[in-house]
C-alpha positions as CSV (number, residue, x, y, z in Angstrom):
1,M,-9.1,10.7,5.8
2,D,-6.3,12.7,4.3
3,V,-3.5,11.6,2.0
4,K,-0.9,11.4,4.8
5,T,-3.2,9.0,6.7
6,V,-3.7,6.8,3.7
7,L,0.0,6.6,2.9
8,Q,0.7,5.7,6.5
9,E,-1.9,2.9,6.4
10,L,-0.4,1.6,3.1
11,E,3.1,1.6,4.6
12,S,1.8,-0.4,7.6
13,L,0.2,-3.0,5.3
14,G,3.4,-3.6,3.2
15,T,6.1,-6.1,3.6
16,E,9.7,-6.1,2.5
17,R,9.2,-9.5,0.7
18,T,6.4,-8.1,-1.4
19,K,8.4,-5.0,-2.1
20,K,11.3,-7.0,-3.4
21,V,9.1,-9.0,-5.7
22,Y,7.5,-5.9,-7.2
23,M,11.0,-4.4,-7.7
24,R,12.2,-7.5,-9.3
25,Q,9.2,-7.3,-11.7
26,G,10.1,-3.7,-12.6
27,A,8.5,-1.4,-10.1
28,R,10.5,1.5,-8.9
29,E,10.7,3.5,-5.6
30,P,8.7,4.8,-3.9
31,L,6.6,1.8,-3.2
32,Y,5.3,0.2,0.0
33,G,5.1,-3.5,-0.9
34,V,1.4,-3.9,-0.3
35,A,-0.2,-6.9,-2.0
36,T,-3.2,-5.9,-4.0
37,G,-5.5,-8.2,-2.1
38,R,-4.7,-6.3,1.1
39,C,-5.8,-3.0,-0.5
40,N,-9.5,-3.2,0.3
41,R,-11.0,-0.2,-1.4
42,R,-14.0,-0.1,0.9
43,R,-11.7,0.3,3.9
44,F,-10.2,3.5,2.5
45,L,-13.6,4.8,1.3
46,S,-15.5,4.1,4.5
47,S,-12.9,5.9,6.6
48,A,-12.9,8.9,4.3
49,V,-16.5,9.6,4.9
């Protein structure tokens, strides 16, 4: 799995609502609005093998 694929996956997992919350809390662009619970590390590692 390359970087481009990972970024596309993160973008598909994100929501505008979460993005707005993160920005209100001080995060800056670029961000995808992905809740940390949806970022399953094993998913990315298993597909990278």
